py3Dmol code that shows the C-alpha trace and the ligand (Angstrom):
import py3Dmol

protein = """\
ATOM      1  CA  MET A   1       0.000   0.000   0.000  1.00  0.00           C
ATOM      2  CA  MET A   2       2.779   2.354   1.051  1.00  0.00           C
ATOM      3  CA  ARG A   3       4.743   1.458  -2.092  1.00  0.00           C
ATOM      4  CA  ILE A   4       1.865   2.253  -4.430  1.00  0.00           C
ATOM      5  CA  SER A   5       1.237   5.660  -2.815  1.00  0.00           C
ATOM      6  CA  ARG A   6       4.846   6.679  -3.234  1.00  0.00           C
ATOM      7  CA  LEU A   7       4.775   5.765  -6.920  1.00  0.00           C
ATOM      8  CA  LEU A   8       1.614   7.803  -7.378  1.00  0.00           C
ATOM      9  CA  LEU A   9       3.225  10.796  -5.694  1.00  0.00           C
ATOM     10  CA  VAL A  10       6.304  10.591  -7.905  1.00  0.00           C
ATOM     11  CA  GLY A  11       4.052  10.497 -10.981  1.00  0.00           C
ATOM     12  CA  LEU A  12       2.028  13.479  -9.825  1.00  0.00           C
ATOM     13  CA  VAL A  13       5.129  15.583  -9.192  1.00  0.00           C
ATOM     14  CA  ALA A  14       6.464  14.772 -12.672  1.00  0.00           C
ATOM     15  CA  LEU A  15       3.145  15.767 -14.246  1.00  0.00           C
ATOM     16  CA  LEU A  16       3.010  19.111 -12.440  1.00  0.00           C
ATOM     17  CA  ALA A  17       6.625  19.879 -13.353  1.00  0.00           C
ATOM     18  CA  GLY A  18       5.797  19.211 -17.015  1.00  0.00           C
ATOM     19  CA  CYS A  19       2.900  21.652 -16.971  1.00  0.00           C
ATOM     20  CA  ALA A  20       4.960  24.369 -15.360  1.00  0.00           C
ATOM     21  CA  THR A  21       7.972  24.248 -17.675  1.00  0.00           C
ATOM     22  CA  GLY A  22       7.203  22.655 -21.069  1.00  0.00           C
ATOM     23  CA  GLY A  23       3.534  23.319 -21.813  1.00  0.00           C
ATOM     24  CA  LEU A  24       3.159  26.160 -24.343  1.00  0.00           C
ATOM     25  CA  ARG A  25      -0.221  27.769 -23.897  1.00  0.00           C
ATOM     26  CA  ILE A  26      -1.683  30.304 -26.365  1.00  0.00           C
ATOM     27  CA  ASN A  27      -4.920  32.146 -25.818  1.00  0.00           C
ATOM     28  CA  THR A  28      -6.887  32.466 -29.087  1.00  0.00           C
ATOM     29  CA  ASP A  29      -9.956  34.169 -27.642  1.00  0.00           C
ATOM     30  CA  HIS A  30      -9.143  37.464 -29.403  1.00  0.00           C
ATOM     31  CA  SER A  31      -8.539  38.088 -33.117  1.00  0.00           C
ATOM     32  CA  SER A  32      -7.342  41.185 -34.994  1.00  0.00           C
ATOM     33  CA  ARG A  33      -9.650  42.856 -37.466  1.00  0.00           C
ATOM     34  CA  ALA A  34      -6.737  44.179 -39.561  1.00  0.00           C
ATOM     35  CA  GLN A  35      -5.669  41.043 -41.448  1.00  0.00           C
ATOM     36  CA  ASP A  36      -6.078  39.405 -44.823  1.00  0.00           C
ATOM     37  CA  SER A  37      -4.795  36.514 -46.908  1.00  0.00           C
ATOM     38  CA  ARG A  38      -1.086  36.305 -47.680  1.00  0.00           C
ATOM     39  CA  ILE A  39      -2.164  35.229 -51.181  1.00  0.00           C
ATOM     40  CA  ARG A  40      -2.368  38.143 -53.613  1.00  0.00           C
ATOM     41  CA  TYR A  41      -2.105  36.520 -57.051  1.00  0.00           C
ATOM     42  CA  ILE A  42      -3.149  33.410 -58.946  1.00  0.00           C
ATOM     43  CA  VAL A  43      -0.764  32.345 -61.714  1.00  0.00           C
ATOM     44  CA  VAL A  44      -1.938  30.143 -64.600  1.00  0.00           C
ATOM     45  CA  HIS A  45       0.527  27.835 -66.400  1.00  0.00           C
ATOM     46  CA  TYR A  46       0.577  25.043 -68.917  1.00  0.00           C
ATOM     47  CA  THR A  47       2.660  21.945 -68.244  1.00  0.00           C
ATOM     48  CA  ALA A  48       4.221  21.625 -71.733  1.00  0.00           C
ATOM     49  CA  GLY A  49       3.729  17.889 -71.333  1.00  0.00           C
ATOM     50  CA  GLU A  50       1.189  15.142 -70.891  1.00  0.00           C
ATOM     51  CA  SER A  51      -0.732  14.300 -67.746  1.00  0.00           C
ATOM     52  CA  ALA A  52       1.226  11.427 -66.211  1.00  0.00           C
ATOM     53  CA  ARG A  53       4.591  13.098 -66.758  1.00  0.00           C
ATOM     54  CA  ALA A  54       3.309  16.412 -65.376  1.00  0.00           C
ATOM     55  CA  LEU A  55       2.033  14.703 -62.230  1.00  0.00           C
ATOM     56  CA  ALA A  56       5.384  12.957 -61.741  1.00  0.00           C
ATOM     57  CA  VAL A  57       7.394  16.159 -62.257  1.00  0.00           C
ATOM     58  CA  LEU A  58       5.166  18.278 -60.016  1.00  0.00           C
ATOM     59  CA  THR A  59       5.104  15.764 -57.179  1.00  0.00           C
ATOM     60  CA  SER A  60       8.709  14.539 -57.127  1.00  0.00           C
ATOM     61  CA  GLY A  61      10.721  17.213 -58.981  1.00  0.00           C
ATOM     62  CA  ASP A  62      12.060  20.634 -57.990  1.00  0.00           C
ATOM     63  CA  VAL A  63       8.973  22.465 -59.257  1.00  0.00           C
ATOM     64  CA  SER A  64       5.440  22.280 -57.942  1.00  0.00           C
ATOM     65  CA  ALA A  65       2.029  23.903 -58.112  1.00  0.00           C
ATOM     66  CA  HIS A  66      -0.943  24.075 -55.813  1.00  0.00           C
ATOM     67  CA  TYR A  67      -3.263  22.626 -58.446  1.00  0.00           C
ATOM     68  CA  LEU A  68      -3.032  20.583 -61.634  1.00  0.00           C
ATOM     69  CA  ILE A  69      -6.014  20.315 -63.986  1.00  0.00           C
ATOM     70  CA  ASP A  70      -6.063  17.395 -66.417  1.00  0.00           C
ATOM     71  CA  ASN A  71      -7.037  17.799 -70.070  1.00  0.00           C
ATOM     72  CA  ASP A  72      -9.072  14.590 -70.358  1.00  0.00           C
ATOM     73  CA  ALA A  73     -12.884  14.440 -70.487  1.00  0.00           C
ATOM     74  CA  SER A  74     -13.215  14.437 -66.688  1.00  0.00           C
ATOM     75  CA  ALA A  75     -10.869  17.456 -66.235  1.00  0.00           C
ATOM     76  CA  SER A  76      -9.775  16.152 -62.826  1.00  0.00           C
ATOM     77  CA  ILE A  77      -8.390  18.765 -60.434  1.00  0.00           C
ATOM     78  CA  TYR A  78      -5.442  17.594 -58.312  1.00  0.00           C
ATOM     79  CA  GLN A  79      -4.340  19.557 -55.267  1.00  0.00           C
ATOM     80  CA  LEU A  80      -0.595  19.001 -54.821  1.00  0.00           C
ATOM     81  CA  VAL A  81       0.292  21.744 -52.329  1.00  0.00           C
ATOM     82  CA  ASP A  82      -1.896  23.204 -49.580  1.00  0.00           C
ATOM     83  CA  GLU A  83      -2.848  26.827 -50.297  1.00  0.00           C
ATOM     84  CA  SER A  84      -1.296  27.906 -46.989  1.00  0.00           C
ATOM     85  CA  ARG A  85       2.105  26.673 -48.189  1.00  0.00           C
ATOM     86  CA  ARG A  86       4.427  27.907 -50.924  1.00  0.00           C
ATOM     87  CA  ALA A  87       4.638  26.043 -54.221  1.00  0.00           C
ATOM     88  CA  TRP A  88       7.574  26.482 -56.625  1.00  0.00           C
ATOM     89  CA  HIS A  89       5.912  27.527 -59.879  1.00  0.00           C
ATOM     90  CA  ALA A  90       6.650  31.180 -60.660  1.00  0.00           C
ATOM     91  CA  GLY A  91      10.453  31.332 -60.500  1.00  0.00           C
ATOM     92  CA  ASP A  92      12.060  34.702 -61.149  1.00  0.00           C
ATOM     93  CA  SER A  93       8.916  36.807 -61.476  1.00  0.00           C
ATOM     94  CA  GLU A  94       7.553  40.308 -60.974  1.00  0.00           C
ATOM     95  CA  TRP A  95       4.249  42.182 -61.148  1.00  0.00           C
ATOM     96  CA  GLU A  96       3.426  45.716 -60.037  1.00  0.00           C
ATOM     97  CA  GLY A  97       7.007  45.980 -58.764  1.00  0.00           C
ATOM     98  CA  ARG A  98       6.583  43.005 -56.427  1.00  0.00           C
ATOM     99  CA  ASN A  99       8.903  40.100 -57.111  1.00  0.00           C
ATOM    100  CA  SER A 100       9.414  36.432 -56.200  1.00  0.00           C
ATOM    101  CA  LEU A 101       5.719  35.759 -56.525  1.00  0.00           C
ATOM    102  CA  ASN A 102       5.896  32.158 -55.254  1.00  0.00           C
ATOM    103  CA  ALA A 103       5.506  33.580 -51.755  1.00  0.00           C
ATOM    104  CA  SER A 104       2.303  35.483 -52.533  1.00  0.00           C
ATOM    105  CA  SER A 105       0.553  33.413 -55.193  1.00  0.00           C
ATOM    106  CA  ILE A 106      -1.336  30.230 -55.911  1.00  0.00           C
ATOM    107  CA  GLY A 107      -0.088  28.332 -58.966  1.00  0.00           C
ATOM    108  CA  ILE A 108      -2.398  26.390 -61.259  1.00  0.00           C
ATOM    109  CA  GLU A 109      -0.942  24.114 -63.932  1.00  0.00           C
ATOM    110  CA  LEU A 110      -3.080  23.077 -66.891  1.00  0.00           C
ATOM    111  CA  VAL A 111      -2.111  19.869 -68.669  1.00  0.00           C
ATOM    112  CA  ASN A 112      -1.326  21.088 -72.188  1.00  0.00           C
ATOM    113  CA  ARG A 113       1.561  20.313 -74.508  1.00  0.00           C
ATOM    114  CA  GLY A 114       2.193  23.978 -75.274  1.00  0.00           C
ATOM    115  CA  PHE A 115       3.419  24.188 -78.860  1.00  0.00           C
ATOM    116  CA  ARG A 116       5.373  22.404 -81.529  1.00  0.00           C
ATOM    117  CA  ASP A 117       7.428  24.039 -84.258  1.00  0.00           C
ATOM    118  CA  THR A 118       6.642  22.838 -87.783  1.00  0.00           C
ATOM    119  CA  ASP A 119       7.700  23.820 -91.313  1.00  0.00           C
ATOM    120  CA  GLN A 120       4.564  25.967 -91.454  1.00  0.00           C
ATOM    121  CA  GLY A 121       5.436  27.693 -88.193  1.00  0.00           C
ATOM    122  CA  ARG A 122       4.596  27.267 -84.531  1.00  0.00           C
ATOM    123  CA  VAL A 123       1.444  25.278 -83.734  1.00  0.00           C
ATOM    124  CA  TRP A 124      -0.197  25.666 -80.311  1.00  0.00           C
ATOM    125  CA  TYR A 125      -2.350  23.094 -78.539  1.00  0.00           C
ATOM    126  CA  PRO A 126      -5.888  24.189 -77.614  1.00  0.00           C
ATOM    127  CA  PHE A 127      -7.446  23.841 -74.149  1.00  0.00           C
ATOM    128  CA  PRO A 128     -10.558  21.592 -73.996  1.00  0.00           C
ATOM    129  CA  GLN A 129     -13.742  23.295 -72.786  1.00  0.00           C
ATOM    130  CA  ALA A 130     -14.084  20.869 -69.832  1.00  0.00           C
ATOM    131  CA  GLN A 131     -10.632  21.900 -68.602  1.00  0.00           C
ATOM    132  CA  ILE A 132     -11.498  25.610 -68.826  1.00  0.00           C
ATOM    133  CA  ASP A 133     -14.853  25.003 -67.100  1.00  0.00           C
ATOM    134  CA  ALA A 134     -13.029  23.255 -64.243  1.00  0.00           C
ATOM    135  CA  LEU A 135     -10.497  26.094 -64.049  1.00  0.00           C
ATOM    136  CA  ILE A 136     -13.257  28.721 -63.873  1.00  0.00           C
ATOM    137  CA  LEU A 137     -14.934  26.884 -60.977  1.00  0.00           C
ATOM    138  CA  LEU A 138     -11.607  26.605 -59.159  1.00  0.00           C
ATOM    139  CA  LEU A 139     -10.727  30.274 -59.749  1.00  0.00           C
ATOM    140  CA  LYS A 140     -14.116  31.414 -58.444  1.00  0.00           C
ATOM    141  CA  ASP A 141     -13.647  29.286 -55.343  1.00  0.00           C
ATOM    142  CA  ILE A 142     -10.100  30.514 -54.606  1.00  0.00           C
ATOM    143  CA  LYS A 143     -11.020  34.150 -55.344  1.00  0.00           C
ATOM    144  CA  GLN A 144     -13.884  34.028 -52.909  1.00  0.00           C
ATOM    145  CA  ARG A 145     -12.019  32.229 -50.124  1.00  0.00           C
ATOM    146  CA  GLN A 146      -8.766  34.196 -50.408  1.00  0.00           C
ATOM    147  CA  GLY A 147     -10.268  37.559 -51.401  1.00  0.00           C
ATOM    148  CA  ILE A 148      -8.263  37.867 -54.636  1.00  0.00           C
ATOM    149  CA  ARG A 149      -9.060  40.548 -57.205  1.00  0.00           C
ATOM    150  CA  GLY A 150      -9.738  39.515 -60.792  1.00  0.00           C
ATOM    151  CA  GLU A 151      -6.907  41.797 -61.970  1.00  0.00           C
ATOM    152  CA  HIS A 152      -4.532  39.608 -59.993  1.00  0.00           C
ATOM    153  CA  ILE A 153      -5.232  36.450 -62.002  1.00  0.00           C
ATOM    154  CA  LEU A 154      -2.184  36.326 -64.253  1.00  0.00           C
ATOM    155  CA  GLY A 155      -0.375  34.132 -66.743  1.00  0.00           C
ATOM    156  CA  HIS A 156       3.187  32.970 -66.184  1.00  0.00           C
ATOM    157  CA  SER A 157       4.074  35.029 -69.281  1.00  0.00           C
ATOM    158  CA  ASP A 158       2.701  38.167 -67.583  1.00  0.00           C
ATOM    159  CA  ILE A 159       5.011  37.866 -64.573  1.00  0.00           C
ATOM    160  CA  ALA A 160       8.064  36.495 -66.449  1.00  0.00           C
ATOM    161  CA  PRO A 161       7.691  37.848 -70.012  1.00  0.00           C
ATOM    162  CA  GLN A 162      11.408  37.595 -70.805  1.00  0.00           C
ATOM    163  CA  ARG A 163      11.518  33.824 -70.382  1.00  0.00           C
ATOM    164  CA  LYS A 164       8.007  32.314 -70.333  1.00  0.00           C
ATOM    165  CA  LEU A 165       5.211  31.893 -72.894  1.00  0.00           C
ATOM    166  CA  ASP A 166       2.655  29.913 -70.878  1.00  0.00           C
ATOM    167  CA  PRO A 167      -0.314  29.658 -70.810  1.00  0.00           C
ATOM    168  CA  GLY A 168       0.126  30.804 -74.439  1.00  0.00           C
ATOM    169  CA  PRO A 169      -2.005  32.544 -77.084  1.00  0.00           C
ATOM    170  CA  LEU A 170      -4.742  29.871 -77.156  1.00  0.00           C
ATOM    171  CA  PHE A 171      -5.525  30.207 -73.472  1.00  0.00           C
ATOM    172  CA  PRO A 172      -9.048  31.728 -73.496  1.00  0.00           C
ATOM    173  CA  TRP A 173      -8.730  34.734 -71.172  1.00  0.00           C
ATOM    174  CA  HIS A 174     -11.954  36.136 -72.668  1.00  0.00           C
ATOM    175  CA  LYS A 175     -13.872  33.077 -71.386  1.00  0.00           C
ATOM    176  CA  LEU A 176     -12.632  33.836 -67.881  1.00  0.00           C
ATOM    177  CA  ALA A 177     -13.911  37.377 -68.424  1.00  0.00           C
ATOM    178  CA  GLU A 178     -17.308  36.137 -69.679  1.00  0.00           C
ATOM    179  CA  ALA A 179     -17.579  34.018 -66.520  1.00  0.00           C
ATOM    180  CA  GLY A 180     -16.946  37.133 -64.400  1.00  0.00           C
ATOM    181  CA  VAL A 181     -13.587  35.884 -63.103  1.00  0.00           C
ATOM    182  CA  ILE A 182     -11.384  38.629 -64.575  1.00  0.00           C
ATOM    183  CA  PRO A 183     -12.164  42.181 -65.747  1.00  0.00           C
ATOM    184  CA  TRP A 184     -12.199  42.889 -69.477  1.00  0.00           C
ATOM    185  CA  PRO A 185     -12.739  46.146 -71.342  1.00  0.00           C
ATOM    186  CA  PRO A 186     -15.856  46.247 -73.559  1.00  0.00           C
ATOM    187  CA  GLN A 187     -15.121  45.977 -77.288  1.00  0.00           C
ATOM    188  CA  ALA A 188     -16.922  49.291 -77.856  1.00  0.00           C
ATOM    189  CA  LEU A 189     -14.382  51.039 -75.614  1.00  0.00           C
ATOM    190  CA  VAL A 190     -11.451  49.455 -77.470  1.00  0.00           C
ATOM    191  CA  ASP A 191     -12.996  50.520 -80.795  1.00  0.00           C
ATOM    192  CA  HIS A 192     -13.473  54.047 -79.447  1.00  0.00           C
ATOM    193  CA  ARG A 193      -9.831  54.245 -78.309  1.00  0.00           C
ATOM    194  CA  LEU A 194      -8.731  52.963 -81.703  1.00  0.00           C
ATOM    195  CA  SER A 195     -10.602  55.766 -83.438  1.00  0.00           C
ATOM    196  CA  GLN A 196      -9.136  58.315 -80.978  1.00  0.00           C
ATOM    197  CA  LEU A 197      -5.639  57.304 -82.062  1.00  0.00           C
ATOM    198  CA  GLY A 198      -6.428  58.610 -85.549  1.00  0.00           C
ATOM    199  CA  GLY A 199      -4.138  56.128 -87.255  1.00  0.00           C
ATOM    200  CA  ILE A 200      -1.011  57.290 -85.399  1.00  0.00           C
ATOM    201  CA  VAL A 201       0.941  54.662 -83.456  1.00  0.00           C
ATOM    202  CA  PRO A 202       2.254  56.174 -80.178  1.00  0.00           C
ATOM    203  CA  PRO A 203       6.040  56.182 -79.558  1.00  0.00           C
ATOM    204  CA  VAL A 204       7.724  53.185 -77.931  1.00  0.00           C
ATOM    205  CA  SER A 205       8.229  55.165 -74.701  1.00  0.00           C
ATOM    206  CA  TRP A 206       4.420  55.442 -74.422  1.00  0.00           C
ATOM    207  CA  PHE A 207       4.028  51.654 -74.774  1.00  0.00           C
ATOM    208  CA  GLN A 208       6.652  51.120 -72.071  1.00  0.00           C
ATOM    209  CA  GLU A 209       4.867  53.529 -69.705  1.00  0.00           C
ATOM    210  CA  GLN A 210       1.462  51.961 -70.326  1.00  0.00           C
ATOM    211  CA  LEU A 211       2.695  48.395 -69.837  1.00  0.00           C
ATOM    212  CA  ALA A 212       4.361  49.388 -66.559  1.00  0.00           C
ATOM    213  CA  ARG A 213       1.170  51.197 -65.491  1.00  0.00           C
ATOM    214  CA  ILE A 214      -0.908  48.014 -65.714  1.00  0.00           C
ATOM    215  CA  GLY A 215       1.667  45.897 -63.855  1.00  0.00           C
ATOM    216  CA  TYR A 216       4.284  44.557 -66.281  1.00  0.00           C
ATOM    217  CA  THR A 217       7.969  44.839 -65.511  1.00  0.00           C
ATOM    218  CA  ILE A 218       9.663  46.697 -68.360  1.00  0.00           C
ATOM    219  CA  ASP A 219      12.724  48.928 -68.575  1.00  0.00           C
ATOM    220  CA  GLN A 220      11.824  52.462 -69.707  1.00  0.00           C
ATOM    221  CA  THR A 221      14.506  52.652 -72.400  1.00  0.00           C
ATOM    222  CA  GLY A 222      12.500  54.624 -74.949  1.00  0.00           C
ATOM    223  CA  GLU A 223      13.734  52.202 -77.592  1.00  0.00           C
ATOM    224  CA  PHE A 224      12.149  49.224 -79.284  1.00  0.00           C
ATOM    225  CA  ASP A 225      14.456  46.584 -77.819  1.00  0.00           C
ATOM    226  CA  GLU A 226      14.160  42.849 -77.201  1.00  0.00           C
ATOM    227  CA  GLN A 227      12.745  43.208 -73.669  1.00  0.00           C
ATOM    228  CA  THR A 228      10.044  45.598 -74.936  1.00  0.00           C
ATOM    229  CA  LYS A 229       9.110  43.209 -77.734  1.00  0.00           C
ATOM    230  CA  ASN A 230       8.764  40.349 -75.234  1.00  0.00           C
ATOM    231  CA  VAL A 231       6.493  42.323 -72.915  1.00  0.00           C
ATOM    232  CA  ILE A 232       4.308  43.569 -75.779  1.00  0.00           C
ATOM    233  CA  ALA A 233       4.020  39.955 -77.017  1.00  0.00           C
ATOM    234  CA  ALA A 234       2.966  38.820 -73.518  1.00  0.00           C
ATOM    235  CA  PHE A 235       0.297  41.543 -73.450  1.00  0.00           C
ATOM    236  CA  GLN A 236      -0.912  40.598 -76.947  1.00  0.00           C
ATOM    237  CA  MET A 237      -1.092  36.876 -76.016  1.00  0.00           C
ATOM    238  CA  ARG A 238      -3.605  37.858 -73.365  1.00  0.00           C
ATOM    239  CA  TYR A 239      -5.690  40.548 -75.060  1.00  0.00           C
ATOM    240  CA  ARG A 240      -5.125  40.489 -78.828  1.00  0.00           C
ATOM    241  CA  GLN A 241      -4.498  36.820 -79.556  1.00  0.00           C
ATOM    242  CA  THR A 242      -4.815  36.962 -83.362  1.00  0.00           C
ATOM    243  CA  LEU A 243      -1.370  38.599 -83.624  1.00  0.00           C
ATOM    244  CA  PHE A 244       1.280  38.450 -80.900  1.00  0.00           C
ATOM    245  CA  ASP A 245       4.457  39.403 -82.720  1.00  0.00           C
ATOM    246  CA  GLY A 246       5.478  41.931 -80.055  1.00  0.00           C
ATOM    247  CA  GLN A 247       5.262  44.888 -82.466  1.00  0.00           C
ATOM    248  CA  PRO A 248       3.797  48.122 -81.081  1.00  0.00           C
ATOM    249  CA  ASP A 249       0.724  48.664 -83.277  1.00  0.00           C
ATOM    250  CA  LEU A 250      -2.523  50.660 -83.234  1.00  0.00           C
ATOM    251  CA  GLU A 251      -4.769  47.892 -81.955  1.00  0.00           C
ATOM    252  CA  THR A 252      -2.389  47.042 -79.101  1.00  0.00           C
ATOM    253  CA  ALA A 253      -2.290  50.734 -78.175  1.00  0.00           C
ATOM    254  CA  ALA A 254      -6.112  50.832 -78.134  1.00  0.00           C
ATOM    255  CA  TRP A 255      -6.216  47.826 -75.769  1.00  0.00           C
ATOM    256  CA  LEU A 256      -3.644  49.432 -73.472  1.00  0.00           C
ATOM    257  CA  MET A 257      -5.670  52.656 -73.366  1.00  0.00           C
ATOM    258  CA  SER A 258      -8.778  50.670 -72.398  1.00  0.00           C
ATOM    259  CA  LEU A 259      -7.291  49.047 -69.294  1.00  0.00           C
ATOM    260  CA  PRO A 260      -7.383  50.723 -65.890  1.00  0.00           C
ATOM    261  CA  ALA A 261      -4.231  50.841 -63.752  1.00  0.00           C
ATOM    262  CA  GLN A 262      -3.673  47.984 -61.322  1.00  0.00           C
ATOM    263  CA  GLN A 263      -4.238  48.618 -57.648  1.00  0.00           C
TER     264      GLN A 263
END
"""
ligand_1 = """\
1
ZN
Zn 4.708 28.277 -66.107
"""
view = py3Dmol.view(width=600, height=400)
view.addModel(protein, "pdb")
view.setStyle({"model": 0}, {"cartoon": {"style": "trace"}})
view.addModel(ligand_1, "xyz")
view.setStyle({"model": 1}, {"stick": {}})
view.zoomTo()
view.show()
């Protein structure tokens, strides 16, 4: 009897000592009003490869994404990284002067082979409707939960125009606009801006200023150089997909004039 009591006492002392020294206690009864999501952008990519290979690369390689959407009939959505954690999808990237966007974005990869170069020129692979429908549902869900603005849904080519082309000129940004996911200027406004230009293409310095105004990273050189051509091409791949040669032209100027500044 005596022996059992002593054992009990030793156990009780150990328990109390543990509470006093090692037990971290945090009171979560109060919460600040001034807070928001760390996620500011959603970046859309294509995988430049088929489904099985993309899944293998994104799960066991050095790159990753939060979501992967298949291009088969079922358009399965795979979540590979929790939204609260950082995925490695954006690389060297910048938008609105903010860089290293992996830390502040959600990455979505679409299974798509990208393009192939043929004797007749570059041929791009289209995105099936089911895949775009799935993407739109996912974007609406993330936007709502994380409080992300439509203007902050970007392509990899928008945030890294000097080295990336995805999601490419066949990615249907206008369908995202029709679904209310991203803003889009009305065609009548673009037509009006086009007529205002009176057939005169603005100088290259104007294009550089306008592209920077809406968020692109571009050096203000005042000259039509390679970096300017790449950024104009990225802009055209999003808004004026029939021609994305990177040349500063009237129609591109009209589109630029129709877009509000980013906030
Ligand atoms: Zn990409």
